[in-house]
C-alpha positions as CSV (number, residue, x, y, z in Angstrom):
1,M,26.6,-26.1,30.6
2,T,29.3,-27.7,28.4
3,P,28.9,-31.2,27.0
4,S,31.1,-32.4,29.8
5,R,28.7,-30.9,32.3
6,E,30.9,-28.0,33.4
7,P,29.4,-24.5,34.0
8,W,30.2,-21.8,31.5
9,W,29.2,-18.1,31.3
10,E,29.9,-15.2,29.0
11,G,33.4,-13.8,29.7
12,L,34.8,-17.1,31.1
13,T,36.6,-17.8,27.8
14,D,37.2,-15.7,24.7
15,T,35.3,-18.2,22.5
16,P,32.2,-20.1,23.7
17,P,32.7,-23.9,23.6
18,S,30.6,-25.8,21.2
19,G,27.6,-27.9,22.2
20,L,26.5,-25.6,25.1
21,T,23.2,-26.0,26.8
22,D,21.8,-22.5,27.8
23,W,20.3,-21.5,31.1
24,Q,16.8,-22.6,30.0
25,G,18.0,-26.1,29.2
26,K,18.0,-25.6,25.4
27,P,20.8,-26.2,22.9
28,W,22.6,-23.0,22.4
29,Q,24.3,-21.5,19.3
30,P,26.2,-18.2,18.8
31,G,23.8,-15.4,18.0
32,A,20.9,-17.0,20.0
33,G,21.3,-14.5,22.9
34,P,23.1,-15.0,26.2
35,A,23.8,-18.6,27.1
36,A,24.0,-17.8,30.8
37,H,21.5,-15.9,32.8
38,P,23.1,-12.6,34.2
39,N,22.4,-13.8,37.8
40,S,23.4,-17.4,37.2
41,R,25.9,-19.2,39.5
42,F,26.8,-22.6,40.7
43,T,27.7,-24.0,44.1
44,V,29.4,-27.1,45.5
45,P,29.6,-28.4,49.1
46,A,32.5,-26.9,51.0
47,S,33.5,-30.4,52.1
48,Q,34.6,-31.1,48.5
49,C,37.5,-28.6,48.8
50,P,40.6,-30.7,49.2
51,S,42.5,-28.1,51.2
52,I,39.7,-27.4,53.8
53,A,40.8,-27.5,57.4
54,P,39.9,-30.9,59.0
55,N,38.3,-29.0,62.0
56,W,36.2,-26.6,59.9
57,E,33.0,-27.8,61.5
58,D,34.4,-28.2,65.1
59,P,31.5,-27.2,67.5
60,E,34.1,-25.6,69.8
61,G,34.9,-23.2,67.1
62,V,38.0,-22.7,64.8
63,P,40.8,-20.2,65.5
64,I,40.7,-17.3,63.1
65,S,43.9,-15.5,62.2
66,G,42.6,-13.2,59.5
67,F,39.6,-11.6,57.9
68,I,39.3,-10.7,54.2
69,F,36.8,-8.1,53.0
70,G,36.2,-8.1,49.3
71,S,34.4,-5.6,47.1
72,R,34.0,-5.1,43.4
73,R,35.5,-1.8,42.3
74,T,36.9,-1.0,38.8
75,R,38.9,1.9,40.3
76,V,40.2,3.3,43.7
77,I,40.5,0.1,45.7
78,P,43.9,-1.7,45.4
79,L,44.3,-5.4,44.7
80,V,45.1,-6.1,48.3
81,F,46.0,-4.1,51.4
82,E,46.2,-4.7,55.1
83,A,44.7,-2.6,57.9
84,F,47.1,-1.0,60.4
85,D,45.3,-2.5,63.4
86,W,41.9,-3.9,64.4
87,T,40.1,-0.6,64.7
88,H,41.4,0.6,61.4
89,G,40.3,-2.7,59.8
90,V,36.8,-2.3,61.2
91,F,36.7,1.2,59.7
92,L,37.9,-0.1,56.3
93,G,35.1,-2.6,56.5
94,S,32.5,0.0,57.4
95,A,33.7,2.3,54.5
96,M,33.2,-0.4,51.8
97,S,31.3,0.3,48.7
98,T,30.8,-2.0,45.7
99,E,29.6,-1.9,42.1
100,T,26.3,-3.7,41.8
101,T,25.8,-6.9,39.8
102,A,22.6,-8.4,38.5
103,A,22.5,-10.5,41.7
104,I,22.1,-7.4,43.8
105,T,19.7,-5.0,42.1
106,G,19.4,-6.1,38.5
107,Q,21.6,-3.0,37.6
108,V,25.2,-3.5,36.8
109,G,28.1,-1.1,37.7
110,V,26.3,1.3,40.1
111,V,28.4,2.1,43.1
112,R,26.6,1.8,46.5
113,R,27.6,1.6,50.1
114,D,28.0,-2.0,51.3
115,P,29.7,-2.1,54.8
116,M,31.7,-5.3,55.2
117,A,29.7,-6.7,52.2
118,M,26.9,-7.3,54.7
119,L,24.2,-4.8,53.8
120,P,21.8,-7.4,52.4
121,F,22.4,-9.7,55.4
122,C,22.8,-7.6,58.5
123,G,19.5,-8.0,60.5
124,Y,20.0,-5.1,62.9
125,N,21.4,-1.5,63.0
126,M,24.6,-1.4,61.1
127,A,26.2,1.1,63.6
128,D,25.6,-1.5,66.3
129,Y,27.2,-4.1,64.0
130,F,30.4,-1.9,63.8
131,A,30.3,-1.5,67.6
132,H,30.1,-5.3,68.0
133,W,33.2,-5.7,65.9
134,L,35.1,-3.0,67.8
135,G,34.0,-4.6,71.1
136,M,35.5,-7.9,70.3
137,E,39.1,-6.6,70.4
138,P,39.6,-6.6,74.2
139,R,38.1,-10.1,74.4
140,L,40.5,-11.6,71.9
141,R,43.7,-13.4,73.0
142,T,45.2,-13.0,69.5
143,I,44.0,-10.1,67.3
144,P,43.3,-11.3,63.7
145,K,44.7,-9.2,60.9
146,I,42.2,-7.6,58.5
147,F,42.7,-7.3,54.8
148,R,40.8,-5.9,51.8
149,V,40.9,-7.3,48.3
150,N,39.6,-6.2,45.0
151,W,40.0,-8.6,42.0
152,F,38.1,-6.3,39.7
153,R,40.2,-3.2,39.2
154,K,40.5,-2.1,35.5
155,D,42.9,0.0,33.4
156,D,41.8,3.0,31.4
157,S,40.9,0.7,28.5
158,G,38.5,-1.3,30.6
159,K,40.7,-4.4,31.0
160,F,41.2,-6.2,34.3
161,L,44.6,-5.4,35.8
162,W,44.8,-8.7,37.6
163,P,44.1,-12.1,35.9
164,G,42.0,-13.3,38.8
165,Y,40.5,-16.8,39.2
166,G,43.2,-19.3,40.2
167,D,45.9,-16.6,40.4
168,N,44.1,-15.1,43.4
169,V,45.8,-17.7,45.5
170,R,49.0,-15.7,45.0
171,I,47.4,-12.9,46.9
172,L,46.1,-15.3,49.6
173,K,49.6,-16.6,49.9
174,W,50.9,-13.1,50.7
175,I,48.1,-12.7,53.2
176,V,49.0,-15.9,55.0
177,E,52.7,-14.9,55.0
178,R,51.7,-11.5,56.5
179,I,49.8,-13.2,59.2
180,H,53.0,-15.3,60.0
181,G,55.2,-12.2,59.8
182,N,57.1,-13.4,56.8
183,A,56.1,-11.0,54.0
184,P,57.3,-7.4,53.6
185,A,54.8,-4.6,52.9
186,V,54.8,-0.9,52.1
187,E,52.7,1.5,54.1
188,T,50.3,3.8,52.3
189,P,47.7,6.2,53.8
190,V,45.0,3.6,53.6
191,G,46.9,0.5,54.6
192,S,49.9,-1.7,53.8
193,I,50.3,-3.2,50.3
194,P,52.7,-5.9,49.1
195,A,56.3,-4.7,48.8
196,P,58.0,-5.1,45.4
197,G,59.0,-8.7,45.0
198,S,56.9,-10.0,47.9
199,L,54.1,-11.5,45.7
200,D,54.9,-15.0,44.2
201,L,54.4,-14.3,40.5
202,T,56.2,-17.5,39.3
203,G,54.9,-18.5,35.9
204,L,52.7,-15.4,35.6
205,D,53.2,-13.2,32.6
206,L,52.2,-9.9,34.2
207,P,54.0,-6.7,33.4
208,A,55.4,-4.9,36.5
209,S,53.5,-1.8,35.4
210,R,50.2,-3.5,35.6
211,L,50.9,-4.9,39.0
212,R,51.9,-1.4,40.2
213,E,48.6,0.0,38.8
214,A,46.6,-2.8,40.5
215,L,48.2,-1.9,43.8
216,A,48.3,1.9,43.4
217,V,46.7,4.2,46.0
218,N,45.5,7.3,44.1
219,H,45.1,10.0,46.7
220,D,42.6,12.1,44.7
221,E,40.4,9.1,44.1
222,W,40.4,8.1,47.7
223,R,39.6,11.6,49.0
224,Q,36.6,11.7,46.6
225,A,35.5,8.2,47.6
226,L,35.7,9.0,51.3
227,G,34.3,12.5,50.9
228,D,30.7,11.5,51.4
229,L,31.4,8.8,53.9
230,G,30.6,11.2,56.8
231,E,27.1,11.6,55.4
232,F,26.7,7.9,55.3
233,Y,27.7,7.7,59.0
234,D,25.3,10.6,59.8
235,Q,22.3,8.5,59.1
236,F,23.1,6.3,62.1
237,G,23.0,9.3,64.5
238,P,24.8,9.0,67.8
239,R,24.9,5.2,67.5
240,I,27.9,5.4,65.1
241,P,31.0,4.5,67.2
242,G,33.4,7.4,67.8
243,A,36.3,5.2,66.9
244,I,34.9,4.9,63.4
245,R,34.5,8.6,63.0
246,K,38.1,9.1,64.3
247,A,39.5,6.6,61.8
248,H,37.7,8.3,59.0
249,E,39.2,11.7,59.9
250,E,42.7,10.2,60.3
251,T,42.6,8.6,56.9
252,L,41.6,11.8,55.2
253,R,44.4,13.6,57.0
254,R,46.9,11.0,55.8
255,L,45.6,11.5,52.2
256,Q,46.3,15.2,52.3
């Protein structure tokens, strides 16, 4: 914690601020080991968010126009892309994998399957969970769009391609515009990515080449990433929905 009682962790700034208190509550100096615990985090009440919808706690429910699935991958997964339809979006969620952090296993950077980022939280058979999502479609008056995001993609030198943090709102802006039908997109074998010029990059010093790399769909990487997905589905036996298997096969065909 900084002297002004703000949270700080390694990597937040290039240079640690002076006068830090470490995670054990002791004064911290450079060279004294990490100031922040690798699994440290801070939370605030959602009600303190100034832009939160006024009806966010409405007991009658809140209309949902989009879902965003996020995972941590240094390669393969684009910065943002949109599913073709509801079934394809559920498939994309079921196919998710993420690189572990200290919060998950204590190991960092190990890729593991994490459908819809729900593996630690789903209290019943995950195949039934997929079927539940698929079964919602005919009961919905308006079908929410489904997106995937990945703020953590890196270049060959190990640097993040996207600045992240507050600039993520630029991606959220594009998502909202897609929901309203106002933003152009380019179709790829795995989903639709922002068309050139469709992201609001005002005031952001980001070379066009880095943005292209952040949004790129590498066919070889995707084929490899999806290659063992069938084995993952096999563990659920006949309970895995046929629509999920079909979407997997169609994605692999599009990647050929």
